[in-house]
C-alpha positions in Angstrom: 115.2 30.0 36.4 113.4 32.6 38.5 112.0 35.7 36.5 112.9 38.6 38.9 111.0 41.6 38.0 108.5 44.3 39.1 105.0 44.0 37.7 104.7 47.8 37.6 108.1 48.8 36.5 109.2 49.7 40.2 111.9 48.5 42.4 112.8 44.8 42.5 115.7 42.6 43.6 117.3 40.0 41.5 120.0 38.9 44.2 117.9 37.5 47.1 120.9 35.7 48.7 123.4 38.6 48.4 123.3 40.2 52.0 125.1 43.2 50.8 122.0 44.1 48.6 119.8 44.9 51.5 117.9 43.5 54.4 115.9 40.1 54.0 112.4 41.5 53.1 114.1 43.8 50.3 116.3 41.6 48.7 113.9 38.6 48.7 110.9 40.7 47.3 108.9 39.7 50.5 107.8 43.2 52.0 105.9 41.3 54.7 108.6 39.0 55.6 106.4 35.9 55.4 108.0 32.8 56.3 107.2 30.0 54.0 104.0 28.6 55.0 103.1 25.5 53.0 100.2 27.1 51.0 102.7 29.7 49.9 104.5 27.3 47.9 101.7 27.1 45.2 101.3 30.8 45.1 102.1 32.7 41.8 105.5 34.2 42.0 106.9 31.8 44.7 110.6 31.0 44.3 111.9 29.2 47.3 111.9 29.4 51.2 115.3 29.7 52.9 116.8 29.9 56.4 118.2 33.4 56.8 119.3 33.0 60.4 119.1 30.1 62.6 115.5 29.3 63.3 114.2 32.0 60.9 112.9 31.4 57.3 111.9 33.8 54.6 110.3 33.2 51.3 111.7 34.5 48.0 109.3 35.9 45.5 109.9 36.9 41.8 108.5 40.4 42.3 107.8 42.5 45.5 104.0 42.8 44.1 103.9 38.9 44.5 105.2 39.2 47.9 102.6 41.7 48.8 99.8 39.6 47.3 100.8 36.8 49.7 100.9 39.3 52.7 97.2 40.2 51.9 96.4 36.6 51.7 98.0 36.0 55.0 95.8 38.7 56.4 92.7 37.2 54.8 93.4 33.9 56.6 94.1 35.8 60.0 90.8 37.5 59.5 88.9 34.1 59.2 90.5 33.2 62.7 89.3 36.4 64.3 92.4 38.6 64.0 91.1 41.8 62.5 92.9 44.6 64.3 96.4 45.8 64.3 96.8 44.3 67.8 95.3 41.0 66.9 97.2 40.7 63.4 100.6 41.8 64.7 100.5 39.5 67.8 99.6 36.6 65.5 102.3 37.6 63.1 104.6 37.3 66.1 103.6 33.8 66.8 103.6 34.2 70.4 106.6 36.6 70.9 106.6 39.9 72.4 105.7 42.1 69.6 104.6 45.2 71.5 107.4 47.3 69.9 106.2 46.3 66.4 102.7 47.1 67.5 103.6 50.4 68.9 105.6 51.4 65.7 102.5 50.6 63.4 100.1 52.4 65.5 102.3 55.5 65.7 103.1 55.5 62.0 99.3 54.9 60.8 97.6 56.9 63.5 95.3 53.9 64.0 94.0 52.6 67.4 95.0 49.1 68.3 91.4 48.0 68.1 90.9 49.7 64.7 89.2 47.1 62.3 91.3 46.6 59.2 89.1 46.2 56.3 90.9 44.1 53.5 88.8 45.7 50.7 89.9 49.3 51.7 92.9 50.3 49.6 93.5 53.4 51.3 93.5 51.7 54.9 95.6 48.8 53.7 98.4 51.1 52.0 98.9 52.7 55.4 98.9 49.7 57.4 101.1 47.6 54.9 103.4 50.3 54.5 104.0 50.6 58.2 104.5 46.9 58.6 106.8 46.8 55.6 108.8 49.6 57.1 109.2 47.9 60.3 110.3 44.7 58.6 112.9 46.3 56.3 114.2 48.6 59.2 114.6 51.5 56.5 112.6 53.6 54.4 110.9 51.6 51.6 112.2 51.3 48.1 108.7 50.1 46.7 106.3 52.9 45.4 102.7 53.3 46.7 101.6 52.1 43.2 103.6 48.8 43.7 101.9 48.1 47.1 98.6 48.9 45.8 99.0 46.6 42.8 100.2 43.8 45.1 97.2 44.2 47.3 94.7 44.2 44.5 96.3 41.2 42.8 96.1 39.3 46.1 92.3 40.2 46.5 91.7 39.2 42.9 93.5 36.1 43.1 91.6 35.0 46.3 88.3 36.0 44.6 88.8 33.9 41.3 91.8 31.5 42.0 93.7 33.1 39.0 96.4 35.6 38.8 94.9 38.7 37.0 96.2 39.4 33.7 95.7 43.0 34.2 94.6 45.4 37.0 94.5 49.2 37.4 97.8 50.6 38.4 97.7 54.0 40.3 97.1 55.7 43.4 93.9 55.5 45.5 91.2 57.7 44.2 91.4 61.0 46.2 88.9 61.4 48.7 88.5 62.1 52.6 90.2 59.7 54.9 87.4 58.3 57.0 88.6 57.8 60.8 88.3 54.3 62.0 86.4 53.8 65.1 87.5 51.6 67.8 85.5 48.8 69.4 85.1 50.8 72.5 83.8 53.9 70.4 81.2 51.5 68.8 80.2 50.2 72.0 79.6 53.7 73.5 77.8 54.8 70.5 75.3 51.8 70.6 74.9 52.2 74.3 73.9 55.9 73.8 71.3 55.0 71.0 69.8 52.2 73.2 69.5 54.5 76.2 67.7 57.2 74.1 65.4 54.7 72.8 64.7 53.3 76.2 64.0 56.5 77.6 61.6 57.3 75.0 59.8 54.1 75.3 59.3 54.8 79.1 57.3 57.9 78.2 53.5 57.2 78.2 52.2 57.1 74.6 49.2 59.0 73.7 46.4 56.3 72.7 44.4 57.0 69.6 40.8 57.4 70.0 40.2 54.4 67.5 42.5 52.1 69.6 40.7 53.2 72.8 37.3 52.4 71.2 38.6 49.0 70.1 40.0 48.1 73.5 37.4 49.8 75.7 35.8 47.6 78.3 32.8 45.7 77.4 29.4 46.0 79.2 30.6 42.9 81.2 33.8 44.9 82.4 36.3 42.7 80.5 38.7 44.4 78.1 38.9 43.5 74.4 42.3 42.2 73.6 44.2 44.4 71.3 43.5 43.7 67.6 46.4 41.9 65.9 47.3 41.6 62.3 48.4 38.3 60.7 51.8 39.7 60.7 51.7 40.5 64.4 50.6 37.1 65.1 53.7 35.7 63.2 56.3 38.2 64.7 56.0 38.5 68.6 52.2 38.7 69.2 51.1 41.5 71.5 54.7 41.9 72.8 55.8 43.5 69.5 52.6 45.4 68.5 53.8 48.8 67.4 57.4 48.1 68.2 58.5 46.4 64.9 59.3 49.6 63.1 61.5 50.8 66.1 63.3 47.5 66.0 64.0 47.9 62.4 65.4 51.3 62.7 67.7 50.2 65.6 68.9 47.3 63.5 69.4 49.4 60.4 71.5 51.9 62.6 73.5 49.0 64.0 74.3 47.7 60.6 75.2 51.1 59.4 77.7 51.5 62.1 79.2 48.0 61.6 79.7 48.9 57.9 81.1 52.3 58.8 83.7 50.7 61.1 84.5 47.8 58.6 83.1 45.0 60.8 81.1 44.0 57.8 81.5 45.0 54.2 78.9 47.1 52.4 79.2 44.8 49.3 79.7 41.6 51.1 76.8 38.8 51.4 76.4 39.4 55.2 76.1 43.1 54.8 73.5 42.8 52.2 71.5 40.2 53.7 71.4 42.2 57.1 70.4 45.3 55.4 67.6 43.5 53.4 66.3 41.8 56.6 66.1 45.2 58.7 64.2 46.9 55.6 61.8 44.1 55.3 61.2 43.8 58.9 60.3 47.5 59.0 58.2 47.1 56.0 56.3 44.5 57.7 55.8 46.8 60.7 54.3 49.4 58.5 51.9 46.8 56.8 50.9 45.4 60.3 49.9 48.9 61.3 47.8 49.7 58.3 46.1 46.4 58.7 45.2 47.2 62.5 43.8 50.4 61.3 41.7 48.7 59.0 40.5 46.1 61.4 39.8 48.7 64.0 37.6 50.7 61.6 35.8 47.7 60.8 35.1 47.0 64.4 33.8 50.5 64.9 31.6 50.4 62.0 30.2 47.1 63.3 29.3 48.7 66.6 27.6 51.7 65.1 25.1 49.6 63.0 
């Protein structure tokens, strides 16, 4: 016998088959109106999958929070398949049907761009996105509180991480703070283009050559130029082509990683985000060390010539 309830003391339905008790998503404790994929059957809180209208199936859950956790897991699967924006997620949700009205409703209600990246670790963003989708599915104002929605999101995330339904999680609103505007792919592209153009313009200016470098590379008495001094790091990373440019490349890389984190393409705490940050910092540090080594070698050359 199903144990219908709310995990947070909020609204729930104990009459999933009673059409008089509300729309399908409400009475079946299934805010996202997920439709009974096989993997859902082993998910905590799963009760049954039934046909609600000819050709349309819906899953029944013991609690709305269980249903919201499954919705989060579905978005997690979509993300692995490359659907990470409202447009990508909702079009995939429709399974090939015309869901333009659905998308338009969600964009208007959230204020997001169709290309906003949905960050599955951002409770505040998911609350807005989920509430808009749930409102469209229900066709009326939601009976579930923000606390219920947030709790379901957090349970889904924790279950995906550990494989176990959490025994306890914080219940409550998102910690107050500024709402960070989400940038679209076009916005990111324009910003990166501006950065690269500025760097290219700066690189095109003739750089002042230090006296020590001129001395080290000055023509010999035979008229041939001495090749630039290379440190072991220079020889390993790009040779003459990258002499003096490694620090600039590291700065560009760090800026790009920071932008990608800011718009949610990569998470700051994810392995990918941490690895990219470490690599860019390490590359910049190597550039600094190579500069020091070149100066030491140049000074050695000058000292040898003055003897």
